[in-house]
C-alpha positions as CSV (number, residue, x, y, z in Angstrom):
1,X,40.8,40.6,-29.2
2,X,44.4,41.5,-29.9
3,X,47.3,41.3,-27.3
4,X,50.8,41.6,-27.5
5,X,53.7,39.2,-26.3
6,X,57.4,40.1,-25.7
7,X,59.6,37.8,-28.2
8,X,61.9,36.2,-25.8
9,X,62.5,32.3,-24.9
10,X,63.2,30.6,-21.8
11,X,67.0,29.5,-21.7
12,X,67.5,26.0,-22.1
13,X,67.8,23.2,-24.8
14,X,65.5,23.4,-27.6
15,X,64.9,20.6,-29.7
16,X,63.6,21.6,-33.4
17,X,61.9,18.5,-35.5
18,X,63.3,18.6,-39.2
19,X,60.8,17.7,-42.1
20,X,62.9,15.8,-44.6
21,X,61.4,15.3,-48.1
22,X,62.9,12.9,-50.4
23,X,63.5,14.5,-54.0
24,X,61.9,17.5,-55.3
25,X,59.1,15.9,-57.4
26,X,56.3,18.0,-58.0
27,X,54.0,14.8,-58.4
28,X,53.6,14.8,-61.9
29,X,55.7,12.0,-63.5
30,X,58.3,13.3,-66.2
31,X,57.4,17.0,-66.3
32,X,60.2,19.5,-67.1
33,X,60.7,22.0,-64.7
34,X,62.8,24.3,-66.7
35,X,59.8,24.5,-69.3
36,X,56.8,25.2,-66.4
37,X,58.7,27.2,-64.2
38,X,57.9,31.0,-64.0
39,X,60.8,33.1,-65.0
40,X,62.1,35.5,-62.6
41,X,61.5,39.3,-62.9
42,X,64.2,41.1,-64.6
43,X,65.7,42.6,-61.2
44,X,65.4,39.4,-59.2
45,X,69.0,38.6,-59.4
46,X,69.9,42.2,-57.9
47,X,67.3,41.8,-55.1
48,X,68.6,38.6,-54.2
49,X,72.0,39.9,-54.0
50,X,70.9,42.7,-51.7
51,X,69.7,40.2,-49.5
52,X,73.0,38.2,-49.5
53,X,74.9,41.4,-48.8
54,X,73.0,42.6,-46.0
55,X,72.9,39.4,-44.1
56,X,76.5,39.0,-44.4
57,X,77.3,42.4,-43.7
58,X,74.8,42.8,-40.5
59,X,74.4,39.4,-39.1
60,X,77.8,39.5,-37.2
61,X,76.6,42.4,-35.3
62,X,73.7,40.2,-34.0
63,X,74.4,38.5,-30.6
64,X,72.8,36.1,-28.4
65,X,72.2,37.0,-24.8
66,X,71.4,34.4,-22.1
67,X,70.8,34.7,-18.4
68,X,69.6,32.0,-16.0
69,X,66.0,32.1,-17.1
70,X,65.6,33.8,-20.7
71,X,67.2,34.0,-23.9
72,X,67.2,36.8,-26.5
73,X,69.2,38.7,-28.8
74,X,71.4,41.9,-28.5
75,X,73.1,44.2,-31.0
76,X,76.6,45.4,-31.0
77,X,76.5,49.2,-30.4
78,X,80.3,49.9,-30.4
79,X,83.8,48.5,-30.6
80,X,84.1,49.1,-26.7
81,X,81.7,46.1,-26.1
82,X,78.6,47.9,-25.4
83,X,75.4,45.8,-26.4
84,X,71.9,47.0,-26.8
85,X,68.9,44.9,-26.2
86,X,65.2,44.9,-24.7
87,X,64.7,45.7,-21.1
88,X,62.7,42.5,-20.7
89,X,65.2,40.4,-22.1
90,X,67.5,41.6,-19.1
91,X,64.6,41.2,-16.6
92,X,66.4,41.6,-12.9
93,X,69.6,40.1,-14.0
94,X,72.9,42.0,-13.6
95,X,75.4,39.4,-15.3
96,X,74.8,37.6,-18.6
97,X,76.7,35.1,-21.3
98,X,76.8,36.8,-24.6
99,X,77.9,34.8,-28.0
100,X,78.9,36.2,-30.9
101,X,78.3,35.5,-34.3
102,X,81.7,34.4,-35.0
103,X,83.0,32.7,-31.7
104,X,80.7,29.6,-30.0
105,X,82.5,30.5,-26.7
106,X,80.2,32.6,-24.3
107,X,81.9,36.0,-23.2
108,X,80.6,37.4,-19.7
109,X,78.9,40.5,-19.4
110,X,77.3,43.0,-17.3
111,X,74.6,45.3,-16.9
112,X,75.0,48.9,-17.9
113,X,71.6,50.1,-17.5
114,X,68.0,49.9,-18.8
115,X,64.9,52.1,-19.5
116,X,61.9,50.1,-19.1
117,X,59.5,53.1,-20.7
118,X,61.1,52.3,-24.3
119,X,61.9,48.4,-23.4
120,X,65.8,49.1,-24.1
121,X,68.8,48.3,-21.9
122,X,72.7,48.2,-22.4
123,X,75.0,45.6,-21.3
124,X,78.5,45.6,-21.9
125,X,81.3,42.7,-22.4
126,X,83.7,42.0,-19.9
127,X,86.6,41.5,-22.1
128,X,85.6,42.7,-25.4
129,X,87.4,41.1,-28.5
130,X,88.9,42.9,-31.3
131,X,87.1,41.4,-33.7
132,X,83.7,43.1,-32.7
133,X,81.7,44.4,-35.5
134,X,79.4,47.3,-34.5
135,X,75.9,47.9,-36.6
136,X,75.6,51.1,-38.3
137,X,71.9,52.4,-37.2
138,X,69.9,54.3,-39.6
139,X,67.6,57.0,-39.7
140,X,64.0,55.5,-38.7
141,X,62.2,58.6,-39.5
142,X,63.0,58.1,-43.1
143,X,60.9,54.7,-43.3
144,X,57.8,54.3,-45.1
145,X,55.4,51.7,-45.3
146,X,56.4,49.1,-47.8
147,X,59.9,49.3,-47.2
148,X,61.5,45.7,-47.5
149,X,63.2,44.6,-44.2
150,X,64.7,41.6,-42.1
151,X,64.4,40.6,-38.8
152,X,67.8,38.8,-37.4
153,X,68.2,37.4,-34.4
154,X,68.2,33.8,-32.2
155,X,64.4,32.9,-32.3
156,X,63.7,29.5,-30.3
157,X,67.5,29.6,-30.1
158,X,68.1,29.0,-33.5
159,X,71.5,31.5,-33.6
160,X,71.7,33.7,-36.6
161,X,68.1,33.4,-38.0
162,X,66.7,35.8,-40.8
163,X,63.3,36.5,-41.8
164,X,61.8,39.1,-44.2
165,X,59.0,41.2,-44.9
166,X,58.1,44.7,-45.0
167,X,57.4,47.7,-42.8
168,X,53.5,47.6,-42.2
169,X,52.9,50.6,-40.3
170,X,55.0,53.1,-38.4
171,X,54.0,55.4,-35.3
172,X,52.0,52.6,-33.6
173,X,51.4,52.9,-30.1
174,X,51.7,49.6,-28.5
175,X,51.4,48.4,-24.8
176,X,53.8,45.6,-23.7
177,X,52.5,43.2,-21.3
178,X,53.6,43.3,-17.6
179,X,55.6,40.3,-16.3
180,X,57.3,39.3,-13.3
181,X,60.6,41.0,-14.6
182,X,59.2,44.1,-16.1
183,X,56.2,46.2,-15.8
184,X,53.4,47.0,-18.6
185,X,55.1,49.9,-20.8
186,X,53.6,51.5,-23.9
187,X,55.9,52.2,-26.9
188,X,54.5,55.5,-28.8
189,X,56.4,54.9,-32.1
190,X,56.4,51.4,-33.0
191,X,57.3,50.1,-36.3
192,X,55.0,47.4,-37.4
193,X,56.4,44.7,-39.7
194,X,55.6,41.5,-41.4
195,X,58.7,39.7,-40.9
196,X,58.3,36.9,-38.9
197,X,59.3,37.8,-35.1
198,X,59.5,34.6,-32.8
199,X,60.3,34.2,-29.2
200,X,64.3,34.7,-28.9
201,X,64.3,37.5,-31.5
202,X,63.7,40.2,-28.6
203,X,66.7,42.9,-28.7
204,X,67.7,41.5,-32.3
205,X,68.1,44.0,-35.5
206,X,65.4,44.7,-37.8
207,X,67.4,45.6,-40.9
208,X,66.6,47.8,-44.3
209,X,68.3,46.5,-47.8
210,X,71.2,48.9,-47.4
211,X,72.3,47.1,-44.2
212,X,71.1,49.7,-41.5
213,X,69.6,48.7,-38.3
214,X,66.3,50.6,-38.3
215,X,64.7,48.9,-35.4
216,X,64.7,46.4,-32.2
217,X,62.2,44.0,-32.4
218,X,60.1,43.5,-29.3
219,X,56.7,42.4,-29.6
220,X,54.4,39.6,-31.4
221,X,50.8,40.3,-31.5
222,X,48.5,37.5,-30.4
223,X,44.6,36.6,-31.0
224,X,43.3,36.1,-27.9
225,X,40.7,33.3,-27.3
226,X,37.6,33.1,-25.2
227,X,39.5,30.9,-22.6
228,X,42.4,33.1,-22.2
229,X,45.0,31.5,-24.2
230,X,46.6,33.4,-27.2
231,X,47.7,32.4,-30.7
232,X,50.4,34.1,-32.7
233,X,49.1,36.4,-35.4
234,X,51.2,35.7,-38.3
235,X,53.0,38.7,-40.0
236,X,52.6,41.3,-37.0
237,X,55.4,42.2,-35.2
238,X,56.8,45.4,-33.4
239,X,60.1,46.7,-33.3
240,X,61.4,49.9,-31.6
241,X,62.4,52.6,-33.9
242,X,66.3,52.9,-34.5
243,X,66.1,56.7,-33.6
244,X,64.8,55.9,-30.3
245,X,67.3,52.9,-29.7
246,X,70.3,55.2,-30.5
247,X,69.0,58.1,-27.9
248,X,68.3,55.8,-25.1
249,X,71.3,53.8,-25.8
250,X,73.8,56.8,-25.8
251,X,72.3,58.1,-22.6
252,X,72.7,54.8,-20.9
253,X,76.3,54.6,-21.9
254,X,76.9,58.5,-21.3
255,X,75.6,58.8,-17.8
256,X,76.7,55.4,-16.4
257,X,73.3,53.5,-17.0
258,X,70.6,56.4,-16.5
259,X,68.5,58.0,-19.0
260,X,68.4,62.1,-18.3
261,X,66.2,62.9,-21.0
262,X,63.2,60.4,-21.6
263,X,61.2,63.0,-24.1
264,X,58.0,61.6,-22.8
265,X,54.8,63.2,-21.2
266,X,53.7,62.4,-18.0
267,X,50.4,63.2,-16.2
268,X,51.5,63.0,-12.9
269,X,49.1,60.5,-11.4
270,X,49.0,56.9,-9.9
271,X,46.0,55.3,-11.6
272,X,43.6,52.1,-11.6
273,X,41.1,50.9,-14.1
274,X,37.5,51.9,-12.8
275,X,34.8,49.1,-14.0
276,X,31.2,49.2,-13.8
277,X,28.6,46.6,-12.2
278,X,29.0,44.4,-15.1
279,X,33.1,44.4,-14.9
280,X,33.2,46.8,-18.0
281,X,35.8,49.3,-17.8
282,X,34.6,53.0,-17.6
283,X,37.6,55.2,-16.7
284,X,40.6,55.7,-14.8
285,X,40.6,56.0,-11.3
286,X,43.1,58.4,-9.6
287,X,44.8,56.7,-6.7
288,X,47.7,58.9,-6.2
289,X,48.7,62.6,-7.3
290,X,52.5,63.2,-7.6
291,X,52.8,66.6,-5.4
292,X,53.6,69.5,-7.5
293,X,53.0,67.5,-10.8
294,X,51.0,68.5,-13.6
295,X,47.7,66.9,-12.6
296,X,47.9,68.6,-8.9
297,X,48.6,71.9,-10.6
298,X,45.3,71.3,-12.5
299,X,43.5,70.6,-9.4
300,X,42.8,66.7,-9.9
301,X,42.4,65.2,-6.6
302,X,42.6,61.3,-5.4
303,X,39.3,59.6,-5.6
304,X,38.2,61.1,-9.0
305,X,37.9,59.4,-12.3
306,X,39.9,60.4,-15.7
307,X,37.4,60.0,-18.8
308,X,39.2,61.7,-21.4
309,X,42.5,63.0,-22.3
310,X,43.1,65.5,-25.1
311,X,39.7,64.8,-26.1
312,X,40.1,61.2,-26.1
313,X,38.0,59.0,-24.4
314,X,40.3,56.6,-21.9
315,X,38.6,53.7,-20.1
316,X,41.5,51.7,-19.2
317,X,44.9,52.4,-17.7
318,X,46.4,51.1,-21.1
319,X,44.6,53.4,-23.1
320,X,45.6,55.9,-21.0
321,X,49.2,55.3,-21.6
322,X,48.8,55.0,-25.1
323,X,47.1,58.7,-25.4
324,X,50.1,60.0,-23.3
325,X,52.5,58.0,-25.6
326,X,51.5,60.4,-28.4
327,X,52.0,63.6,-26.5
328,X,54.8,65.9,-25.7
329,X,56.4,67.3,-22.5
330,X,55.1,71.2,-22.0
331,X,51.9,70.6,-24.1
332,X,48.5,71.8,-22.7
333,X,45.8,69.3,-23.0
334,X,41.9,69.3,-21.8
335,X,41.3,66.2,-19.1
336,X,38.1,65.6,-18.2
337,X,37.3,64.2,-14.7
338,X,34.2,62.8,-12.8
339,X,33.9,63.7,-9.1
340,X,33.1,60.9,-6.6
341,X,29.6,62.8,-6.2
342,X,29.2,62.2,-10.1
343,X,29.9,65.9,-11.2
344,X,31.8,66.0,-14.5
345,X,34.2,68.7,-15.3
346,X,37.5,69.6,-17.7
347,X,40.6,70.9,-16.6
348,X,43.7,71.9,-18.5
349,X,46.7,70.1,-17.5
350,X,50.5,71.1,-18.9
351,X,52.3,68.0,-19.3
352,X,55.6,66.9,-17.5
353,X,58.6,65.1,-18.9
354,X,58.5,61.1,-17.8
355,X,61.5,60.9,-15.1
356,X,64.5,59.2,-16.6
357,X,66.2,56.0,-14.9
């Protein structure tokens, strides 16, 4: 069973063991490497130079963010000192220490605002230096599966690390696990990438080969074992699309830390997962209905169980969140409910907009 883990690490000293190998021998005495090595493809030099140029251009825009407990990454958004990162990196903190790529001295920063539904936050340097290097954000709607990308951040506290891969998929709906500092949230349009994303990469930059930031890494996939432990799944990471990042970040800056237009749909209910006698989930129990909200207007009542939304079966609160993440405010959809007496019926619900922050 696959689960997802947020890509941050606890702050502190991290020791990384180095494996040092003497020489470059292939194990065959007297082998002439120049005569046996495969020749690089004709455009290899051009591709390699593209990597080098992008890293040189973008890495100065990627910062390290630390709180009392956590460590993550961020991206310089503008020359005024605004830094965009993940809401789960910020947690409940209001003050931070930020290290720029060209300066080992930490700079204090304060919170501007967070928007957990999209796992985004903005902090601001207390005294922005004149040398700030804002990143250029690209159009994530133009991404194609197979596009080469690089993930830049501070995995395991290794400042300014870079990994590479491709865009494996776009438009993934993935649910982030809840923690003590952040609730469970569903990202509706996540970018899946094979570029290695490790703890500490959260809030960093996913960059294309022209040097545009096209996403913010946030999640690592894990394979769940029977004993409840998780093993990272290599090559499966997720990032928030740049178009979402720039929209939400712009709102947080312009509206004093608030989001006024979420572009996200809501049903207007408080729910829990209902299980059968064997412990298997069978539907979404309605425990609260928002007065005058979409569900209330459609006649859905507390005590009923939602079993399908927009003709898609839903058995858990996570599945409900994923379905809603694919829908739009104002859209009229069928919702199937079961009453406490066992009767089943379908009502039409006109979705509202998920409130901002």
